[in-house]
Phi, psi and omega in degrees: 000135179280122178252001178284158179307124166233162185240144173233111171265130186224168168224154178298137177075005171297116182287329181285327185293324181296330175283322182285320191303311174313314181286337181286317188296320178299313174304316181301315185299333185271001178112356167293157178239086180255099180288132181263121190238116186269122186299340179295342178267129191297314184295314179299313183296333180286326176291318184293322176295330180282326166297318178296324177288318188294317189245015171054059180217164176228135183196143172268235177225149009279154174227122173244128182218140169276113186282359178264326183255341191083359183291127184221166174230111179265112180099172181286137177219164179285170179303317186300312184289321179289332173297315180299315178300316181300331174276007180099356184278151181274134179252124181302145184280149172294155169304138182252147176290147177292337180205168181281138185292130182303141188289138173299127182293165175294152191312314186250035183290154181299156183294328179302320182293312181303310178301319180300309183299323171303315177298305179303316186291322180295325176291321180289329181293317177288328173299325190234051183287347181283345177280147184260161180056029173294147183260161167288172177291319173299316177293329174297322182294322180281322187273334187281123171292125181247138177284164181276327173225159180301137173300134178300138176301132187291157182293157184271164184298331183270011185294147178274165180298323176302316177303309186293319179299317179294317186291325177291334179281326183278335182287304176311316180299307176307305177304324182283346170278341187232042181294347176284344175284137174274156179066018178293128179270155176284166181300312177304326180292314176303315185291323175292324176296317184296312180293334175290313184296328179289333177273349181283139166303145183278337188217157179298333177296316179297323178292312176296327173290321173310307182296321178293320176295328182288322182288320175307307185301318188287328175290321179292323178297310180305331181271354177087018181264124186260000000 
């Protein structure tokens, strides 16, 4: 089992991320170490940009990557393939779109915006006919769970307790207006993930150094050296 740090980049409201995240949680429970990094956080976005430059690739979310080898999975995959990736195997990339898919409008968007989306999406559909299992514009509007309003940006790592409390109040109000969305995390969970991420080492090298220091400290205590 690969126990080095691996990264999982995601964005709030990403439908494919919602499929991948339960698999990531399961792998972490089994002993893998996949750090979950929200791209709304500026520092996480900088880390992703650095990895894209280092390993010469482009990807949206979800993105799973070994920061040491560059072995990555761009997009959603099933549990079997993600497990193989976590074990170090190379997973063939999916066919990539020639351009980004137009964003689906909010649930209560004006009809003008919906019509514009349909027009833009149909154009995108024609440009990406090489992709498989593409949905029609009407299917996207029906199948994609759409928020009533944009989700508030998550707090940054340097947020004060007062700022976190204020953000939680705004987020809870937004969540209460969007109970139709699946897999919504609570405000407390977002804050806990933020605090956990800021406490985690940023690289496997730091993990190894930390483990080595702990072993040396244990050895010195065993030898009676203070």
